[in-house]
C-alpha positions in Angstrom: 49.8 -64.8 -180.8 46.2 -66.0 -181.3 43.4 -63.6 -181.2 41.7 -63.4 -177.7 38.2 -64.8 -177.7 35.4 -64.8 -175.1 33.0 -67.7 -174.3 29.4 -66.7 -175.0 26.2 -68.5 -173.8 22.8 -67.2 -174.8 20.1 -69.0 -172.7 16.3 -68.8 -172.3 14.3 -70.7 -169.7 13.4 -73.3 -172.4 16.7 -73.8 -174.1 20.3 -72.8 -175.0 20.3 -70.6 -178.2 24.1 -70.4 -178.5 27.2 -71.6 -176.7 30.7 -71.1 -178.1 33.7 -68.9 -178.6 33.2 -65.4 -180.1 35.2 -62.3 -181.1 32.4 -59.9 -179.9 28.9 -59.8 -178.6 26.4 -56.9 -179.0 23.1 -56.8 -177.0 20.4 -54.4 -176.0 20.6 -52.9 -172.6 18.1 -50.4 -171.0 20.2 -47.4 -172.1 21.3 -48.7 -175.6 23.4 -51.3 -177.3 26.4 -52.8 -175.4 29.4 -54.2 -177.2 31.5 -56.8 -175.4 35.0 -57.8 -176.5 37.4 -60.2 -174.9 38.8 -59.1 -171.5 35.9 -56.7 -170.9 35.4 -55.4 -167.4 33.0 -57.4 -165.3 29.4 -56.2 -165.6 25.9 -57.3 -164.7 23.0 -55.5 -166.5 19.4 -55.9 -167.5 18.6 -56.9 -171.1 16.5 -54.7 -173.2 14.3 -55.9 -176.0 16.0 -56.3 -179.4 18.6 -58.1 -181.3 21.7 -59.8 -180.0 24.5 -60.2 -182.4 27.3 -62.6 -181.8 30.5 -62.5 -184.0 31.8 -66.1 -183.8 35.5 -66.9 -183.8 35.4 -67.6 -187.6 33.9 -64.1 -188.2 30.3 -65.4 -188.9 27.5 -63.5 -187.3 24.7 -65.2 -185.4 21.7 -63.1 -184.4 18.9 -63.6 -181.9 15.8 -61.7 -180.8 15.6 -61.3 -177.0 13.3 -59.6 -174.6 14.0 -59.1 -170.9 16.4 -60.9 -168.7 20.0 -60.2 -167.7 23.6 -60.4 -169.0 26.6 -61.1 -166.9 30.1 -60.3 -168.3 33.1 -61.9 -166.6 36.7 -61.9 -167.7 36.4 -65.2 -169.6 33.0 -64.5 -171.3 29.4 -63.5 -171.3 26.2 -65.3 -170.1 23.0 -63.9 -171.5 19.8 -65.1 -169.6 16.9 -63.9 -171.8 13.3 -64.1 -170.6 12.3 -64.6 -174.3 14.6 -65.4 -177.1 14.8 -67.0 -180.5 17.3 -67.4 -183.3 16.8 -65.1 -186.3 16.4 -68.1 -188.6 13.6 -69.5 -186.4 11.4 -66.3 -186.3 8.2 -66.5 -188.2 8.1 -63.2 -190.1 4.4 -63.5 -191.0 3.5 -64.0 -187.4 5.6 -61.1 -186.3 4.0 -58.9 -188.9 0.6 -59.8 -187.7 1.7 -59.1 -184.1 2.9 -55.7 -185.2 -0.5 -54.9 -186.9 -2.4 -56.0 -183.7 -0.2 -53.9 -181.5 -0.5 -50.9 -183.8 -4.3 -51.3 -183.9 -4.5 -51.4 -180.1 -2.1 -48.5 -179.6 -3.8 -46.2 -182.0 -7.4 -47.2 -181.2 -8.0 -44.4 -178.7 -9.9 -46.8 -176.5 -9.7 -46.0 -172.7 -9.5 -49.8 -172.0 -6.2 -50.2 -173.8 -3.1 -50.6 -171.6 -0.9 -48.3 -173.7 2.4 -49.3 -172.0 1.8 -53.0 -172.8 0.7 -52.2 -176.4 3.8 -50.1 -177.0 6.0 -52.9 -175.6 4.3 -55.4 -177.8 4.8 -53.2 -180.8 8.5 -52.7 -180.0 8.9 -56.5 -179.7 7.2 -57.2 -183.0 9.3 -54.6 -184.8 12.5 -56.0 -183.3 11.5 -59.5 -184.3 10.9 -58.3 -187.9 14.3 -56.5 -187.8 16.0 -59.7 -186.8 14.6 -61.5 -189.8 16.1 -59.0 -192.3 19.2 -60.0 -194.3 22.4 -58.7 -192.6 24.1 -55.8 -194.2 27.9 -55.7 -194.2 
């Protein structure tokens, strides 16, 4: 009997990042990382900020950075609607490193004009982008 698969779509307002069959999908939710396998119970959840990992039908992993949005799990598959998203191979690591430095500078400046919640969110996004560009460890 063939291995059950789920159909995965990862979408942003600008484009489709991935569409195809997969063995599993892992994505950030507000309370941690969710892992979805074929025949998962239906679910609708907010997306957190971080890395989405899709294990394709052939076992190859495809990773994306995402920030904000929603994920809907139905019996046949998963649709991820990310506010922001990019494939790991399209992330500019130098630009992400500069964004991290800027966010750290704002966050630790001690200035009363700094919106610390926004600065912390920017730092988290930059760190997650950098994490998505690292080689995958098996």
